[in-house]
C-alpha atoms as one frame of an Amber mdcrd trajectory, in Angstrom:
protein
   0.000   0.000   0.000   2.874   2.345   0.702   4.211   2.456  -2.938   0.700
   3.201  -4.207   0.403   6.200  -1.868   3.884   7.565  -2.542   3.873   7.204
  -6.348   1.648  10.240  -7.062   3.637  12.398  -4.664   6.910  11.288  -6.281
   5.502  12.005  -9.752   4.318  15.442  -8.601   7.762  16.283  -7.235   9.358
  15.208 -10.506   6.921  17.400 -12.477   7.771  20.370 -10.255  11.476  19.789
 -10.766  10.975  19.505 -14.502   9.036  22.768 -14.549  11.645  24.520 -12.459
  14.355  23.074 -14.632  12.755  24.479 -17.780  12.525  27.940 -16.214  16.143
  27.725 -15.114  17.081  26.592 -18.601  15.311  29.535 -20.210  16.900  31.881
 -17.701  20.331  30.517 -18.585  19.559  30.677 -22.305  18.365  34.283 -21.988
  21.530  35.220 -20.126  23.767  33.489 -22.665  22.060  35.155 -25.630  21.694
  38.644 -24.195  24.506  38.883 -21.639  26.496  41.535 -23.503  23.461  43.757
 -24.034  22.433  43.268 -20.403  25.904  44.063 -19.094  26.251  47.100 -21.369
  22.885  48.393 -20.190  23.912  47.932 -16.559  27.151  49.823 -17.153  25.350
  52.669 -18.917  22.735  52.852 -16.161  25.408  52.834 -13.440  27.275  55.684
 -15.154  24.082  57.707 -15.544  22.951  57.138 -11.966  26.376  57.965 -10.535
  26.940  61.053 -12.671  23.435  62.452 -12.141  23.694  61.818  -8.404  26.939
  63.804  -8.327  25.361  66.670 -10.285  22.361  66.665  -7.939  24.704  67.066
  -4.997  26.550  69.885  -6.772  23.312  71.730  -7.571  22.112  71.268  -4.001
  25.354  72.802  -2.775  24.814  75.800  -5.089  21.276  76.120  -3.771  22.568
  76.271  -0.201  25.197  78.834  -1.225  22.415  81.022  -2.632  20.557  80.910
   0.690  18.207  78.092  -0.320  16.821  80.271  -3.098  17.104  80.928  -6.804
  20.668  81.940  -7.730  20.860  85.460  -9.268  22.299  85.601 -12.771  25.087
  88.010 -11.809  26.258  85.880  -8.879  29.195  83.412  -9.094  26.695  80.581
  -8.654  24.493  82.011 -11.389  27.442  82.132 -13.791  27.977  78.402 -13.244
  24.350  77.916 -14.275  24.645  80.050 -17.422  23.550  78.563 -20.716  27.019
  77.605 -22.012  28.709  76.672 -18.742  30.283  73.185 -18.421  27.754  72.264
 -15.734  24.776  73.109 -17.931  26.280  71.413 -20.995  26.958  68.254 -18.998
  23.411  68.194 -17.651  22.053  68.686 -21.145  24.134  65.833 -22.520  23.031
  63.468 -19.737  19.404  64.467 -20.263  19.702  63.528 -23.948  21.203  60.155
 -23.049  18.274  59.452 -20.717  15.863  60.556 -23.450  17.375  58.174 -26.021
  17.994  55.263 -23.649  14.636  53.656 -24.644  15.831  53.619 -28.252  19.021
  51.797 -27.235  16.966  49.277 -25.275  14.670  48.654 -28.228  17.591  48.208
 -30.626  20.008  46.150 -28.533  17.660  44.189 -26.251  14.278  44.086 -27.999
  15.169  43.445 -31.635  17.508  40.433 -31.113  14.956  38.415 -29.108  13.507
  36.846 -32.276  15.741  38.033 -35.121  18.622  36.078 -33.591  16.587  32.867
 -33.736  15.491  33.517 -37.327  18.939  34.453 -38.627  20.711  31.576 -36.867
  17.976  29.092 -37.863  17.510  27.948 -34.273  13.730  28.285 -33.992  13.127
  24.617 -34.750  15.577  23.586 -32.042  14.294  26.108 -29.500  10.577  25.469
 -30.015  10.552  21.720 -30.588  11.759  20.923 -27.058   9.514  20.360 -24.030
   8.879  24.141 -23.819   6.141  25.460 -26.121   6.820  28.487 -28.359   4.329
  30.583 -26.390   5.900  29.701 -23.059   9.375  30.290 -24.486   8.237  33.731
 -25.694   6.522  34.927 -22.511   9.278  33.627 -20.244  12.004  35.455 -22.175
   9.912  38.600 -22.479   9.122  38.491 -18.761  12.777  38.128 -17.765  14.044
  40.836 -20.075  11.062  43.079 -19.336  11.701  42.898 -15.589  15.336  43.752
 -16.201  14.409  46.757 -18.362  11.878  47.939 -15.773  14.329  47.704 -12.867
  17.193  49.448 -14.667  15.124  52.276 -16.106  13.316  52.805 -12.785  16.683
  53.452 -11.112  17.682  55.901 -13.849  14.258  57.574 -13.813  14.343  58.142
 -10.055  17.732  59.877 -10.147  16.848  61.843 -13.296  13.625  63.075 -11.700
  15.524  64.249  -8.613  18.154  66.038 -10.717  15.544  67.885 -12.782  13.681
  69.011  -9.663  16.873  70.274  -8.013  17.714  72.143 -11.225  14.470  74.134
 -10.938  15.501  75.339  -7.475  18.666  77.108  -8.577  18.222  78.075 -12.235
  15.702  78.951 -14.963  14.661  75.356 -15.610  11.109  74.274 -16.394   9.835
  70.750 -15.747   7.189  71.211 -18.462   9.791  71.708 -21.202   9.915  68.667
 -23.455  13.167  66.973 -22.395  12.695  67.492 -18.619   9.073  66.411 -19.057
  10.151  63.104 -20.648  12.901  62.502 -18.072  10.792  62.958 -14.938   8.236
  60.836 -13.182   8.057  57.266 -14.417   7.921  58.220 -18.102  11.429  56.805
 -18.809  10.199  53.425 -17.530   7.006  53.417 -19.600   8.825  54.590 -22.739
  11.626  52.030 -22.316   9.176  49.153 -21.859   7.306  50.359 -24.940  10.344
  50.411 -27.218  11.553  47.073 -25.872   8.206  45.554 -26.908   8.183  47.406
 -30.245  11.727  46.176 -30.939  10.632  42.582 -30.296   7.554  43.029 -32.510
   9.478  44.516 -35.434  12.114  41.806 -35.085   9.408  39.134 -35.176   7.737
  40.693 -38.221  10.851  41.536 -40.262  13.003  38.582 -39.094  16.250  40.409
 -39.911  18.287  42.457 -37.467  19.413  45.453 -39.510  16.034  46.207 -41.156
  14.329  45.792 -37.772  16.835  48.160 -36.144  16.190  50.705 -38.895  12.453
  50.321 -38.316  12.852  50.943 -34.572  14.976  54.054 -35.165  12.548  55.541
 -37.690   9.543  54.742 -35.483  11.229  56.199 -32.402  12.113  59.469 -34.126
   8.661  59.784 -35.671   6.769  59.115 -32.441   9.128  61.368 -30.464   8.383
  64.329 -32.721   4.670  63.519 -32.700   4.562  63.540 -28.896   6.626  66.742
 -28.787   4.167  68.395 -31.175   0.982  67.198 -29.480   1.706  66.966 -25.754
   1.170  70.704 -24.962  -2.490  70.415 -26.036  -3.385  67.027 -24.534  -5.537
  69.067 -22.129  -7.294  72.331 -22.952  -4.922  75.214 -22.141  -5.855  77.978
 -19.728  -5.846  81.636 -20.820  -4.581  84.739 -19.082  -3.869  88.392 -19.873
  -0.507  89.711 -18.701   0.909  93.195 -18.680   3.949  93.215 -20.909   6.083
  95.068 -18.383   4.776  93.251 -15.339   7.569  91.896 -13.133   5.293  89.234
 -11.705   4.538  86.572 -14.296   1.754  85.222 -12.069   0.407  81.925 -13.400
   3.385  81.483 -15.770   5.648  80.732 -12.851   6.139  77.305 -11.233   6.888
  75.217 -14.348   4.025  76.534 -16.472   4.167  75.710 -20.183   3.296  78.513
 -22.615   1.246  77.023 -25.472   0.470  80.204 -27.400   1.503  83.823 -26.951
   4.342  85.182 -24.889   6.358  86.372 -27.927   6.475  89.930 -29.223   7.359
  90.680 -32.856   8.714  94.140 -33.614   8.834  95.792 -37.016   6.634  93.392
 -38.976   3.430  94.066 -40.887   1.669  91.199 -39.155   0.358  90.916 -35.576
   2.889  91.691 -32.839   1.252  89.770 -29.998   0.715  93.002 -28.040  -2.775
  94.347 -27.263  -3.766  97.864 -26.233  -6.180  98.754 -23.446  -9.192  98.373
 -25.769  -8.181  94.824 -26.713  -6.969  95.637 -30.237  -3.849  93.774 -31.342
  -1.093  96.039 -32.626   1.020  95.252 -35.633   4.776  94.969 -35.266   5.225
  98.252 -37.152   2.808 100.075 -34.856   4.502  98.698 -31.774   7.919  99.746
 -33.005   6.673 103.221 -33.781   5.042 103.620 -30.360   7.880 102.096 -28.319
  11.155 102.059 -30.251  13.604  99.420 -28.948  16.601 100.759 -27.039  19.860
  99.095 -26.067  19.202  98.594 -22.367  15.445  98.092 -22.654  14.528 100.510
 -19.838  12.936 103.145 -22.070  10.994 100.516 -24.010   9.658  98.914 -20.817
   8.648 102.319 -19.508   6.837 102.986 -22.777   5.002  99.675 -22.601   3.969
 100.463 -19.043   2.640 103.915 -19.928   0.583 102.507 -22.823  -0.815  99.695
 -20.631  -0.110  97.058 -23.268  -0.746  93.422 -22.463  -0.516  89.934 -23.953
  -2.968  87.068 -24.349  -1.256  83.850 -23.267  -2.486  80.253 -23.372  -0.641
  77.999 -20.957  -0.616  74.726 -19.067  -0.035  75.161 -15.310   2.758  73.181
 -13.697   0.209  71.458 -11.456  -0.926  69.482 -14.518   2.437  67.770 -15.042
   1.376  64.544 -13.245  -1.787  64.398 -15.364   0.231  64.860 -18.552   2.685
  62.178 -17.402  -0.228  59.792 -16.888  -1.721  60.547 -20.317   1.580  60.086
 -22.172   2.523  56.972 -20.167  -0.893  55.444 -20.904  -0.324  56.012 -24.600
   3.085  54.339 -24.539   1.794  51.401 -22.489  -1.109  51.033 -24.913   1.415
  50.774 -27.749   3.275  48.202 -25.639   0.140  46.071 -25.394  -0.415  46.268
 -29.158   3.208  45.230 -29.796   2.978  42.266 -27.414  -0.251  41.043 -29.005
   1.397  41.311 -32.412   4.406  39.289 -31.215   2.157  36.592 -29.754   0.166
  36.380 -33.000   3.326  36.185 -35.146   4.890  33.483 -32.969   1.731  31.361
 -33.088   1.715  31.542 -36.891   5.445  30.969 -37.365   6.255  27.941 -39.511
   8.817  25.920 -37.532   9.978  24.105 -40.607  11.281  27.435 -41.893  13.028
  28.203 -38.583
């Protein structure tokens, strides 16, 4: 009676070991196939995190030197934050690297997942074992996706902190396009998206170089589309501002100007300046009424005496989390579409052509 009772338990333990063994095998296979991309990504992320952490500490020190306030432009600290200073150039370069990191992930981690198997003719070997093609796909995508999420979350957290510290000491705006993309959890959502898109294009095209080209073109196109459309994802607010007013009111605190805010002198068309009756002056009229001077004091005094104002449409900085959520939802929606496409392509793949 004892063997009859123990046989099912022994069989169950063997099944569990076999299942665990297949997961361990796929984990080892994933590491062997993608180890150089994984290691390179870790190195890049470590450099970004370390460098941005150092810059955050340096900006915090400048903030303390300025009395925990905005650093005046004519101060030694303000000169270090000038537009062409080494500190600002370094921050700009790092911000661009963070912005384009999702593209690198899509090209070097996403694309090879299936193009490698097609080009090396190993699909038949990989998918004819005791692991089904669907399980092989989701296990590899899960492992690599978790890696991408963890790495980009670390970079996103440090990048977000650096951008917020930058607004304390200098004329930075979190609603500007690059800081907007590099704050919150947008780097994570965008990286996951381009990882999935890279896998999908690799599965559809089946060749590495054409798939890489497709990822690059798609990334650039969608980046410019988001840059063009994101200011109007919510209806902008409107405000009238005196042109010489020292207090910018609602345009402070990371507000994004959607329309207005620019004055054109000396042109036949509209200048963007309105008189007290609400009539918009032409650039020629404005130049005739308030001729520009070298130091700007006389012109500002003229604008004040004429009570000219501007109509400005803007997005308040308080909407940044809402905009982050809208853009992240769009990228994650594209991720879902890409994953469904990969699943459909894998199910229809002819193993005999592997």
